[in-house]
N, C-alpha and C positions, 0 to 999 in steps of 0.2 A: 525465557532465555535462564533466567534464573537454573529451572530444572533440566536444562540442555547441558548449562555446563556443570552440574553436580554430578551428572550421567556420566557426562566427559571425564571428569576427574575419577568415577570409578573404575575406569577399564582396567582390567587387570595385565598385571604384566607377565609376560610370559614366563616359565620357569628357568631357571639356569640348565643348560646341559650338561652332564657327570662326564668329563674328559672319556676319552679310548681308554680304558684298559687293555693289559695283553691276553687277561683272562675273556676276553668278550667272547671271541670266537663260539666257544660253544654254551654260553649263558642260554639257559631257556631255551634249545633248540627244539623243533616239534618239525615232523616230516612233513606236515602239510605247509610248513612256512619256509619250506629249504631253500630256496629263493631270497628269501628277508635274510636266512641267516648268514647264507653265502657273502651277501653286498655287506652286511656287518663285520663280517670277518675280513672282507676285502679293503675294509677301513680299516682295521687291525694291523692287516700287515701291512699297509702303507703308514702307517704309523710306527711301526716298528722295524723297519726294512731291514738290520741288520739282528734279529732275533729270531732262532727257529724253531721257535716255538706257537707263533702263530701259524707260521706256514703247517705246521705238523697236524694242528689242529684244524685247519681247511681242508688238509688232505682228509681227515675223515670227511668233512661234512662234503668233499667231492666225491669220493667215493660211495657216501649213502645216497647222494642224485645221479653213480651211474657212470661218472666222468672219469674214468681210469687215467686217460691222459695228462689232464689237468692237474689230478691228484699225485701223479707219480713224477709229472714238471716242479709240483710243490716238494715234494720228499728231497727230490735232487738237489733243489734250492737251500733246503733246507739243514741237509748233508755238509755241503759246500759252507755254509756258515758256520754251522758246529763244529767245522775240523779246523777253523780258525780262534775256535776259542779255548784255550787253557782246559785240559781235563778234568781239573781239580774246580774250574770254576762254573762248567756246565752242568745240568743237573743231570745224575747218571742213567736215570729213568728215560728221560731224554732222548739222552744218545742211544740207549740199549734198542727205545721205540720208531727213530730213525734208523737204526741198521736193520732193523727187523723188518721195515715198511719199505725199507730200499731194497731188500731181496725179496721181498713180493712184490714188488717192481719187474725185478731182473727175470723172476720165473714168470711175468705174464708177458713179457716181451714176445713176438713170435719167431717162432724158432727157439725157444727156451725148452721147449720138450723134447730138443732133441739129443739131449746129453743126460747124462746120470743126474740124478736130482742130490743136492750136498746131502739133504734131509733122509733120505732113502736111497741111496746108493742102486736105484733101480733106473733102468734105462724106462724110457717113453716107450711104450708099444707101439709099433710100426704101423705108420699110418693113421694113428688116433688124434696126432696135432695137438694130446692132450698130455702134461706131465701126468708122472704117476701118482695115486692118490685122488686125482682132480675126476670128479664126475658131474657131466654136462647135461 
């Protein structure tokens, strides 16, 4: 009985979990563990619902997973959130990332290759279905 009591008293307490940080989306990302990284990032986005940064990072994970629809949805929401933050209070690099990624999503929309590209000013090849400079 004394031995059982001693063994029960030596049970190890679980270590406390570190709180979720806004930088956790891209912490130790490995392609073979992309679903786990997305799950972790989902928690970060939920923990910081008004912060465009985690959505910007989840855009990268969705892009790596080949889910451009979800990636572009995240960047659209991140851009909306960023627009509510005064210019001097949001990191300039993050703001630029959002603009570039949102433009990329616009260019990937169906029918986007039918007009001249702002970067190249060249019209898409007729019937190609692709924007200039994009190879399939």
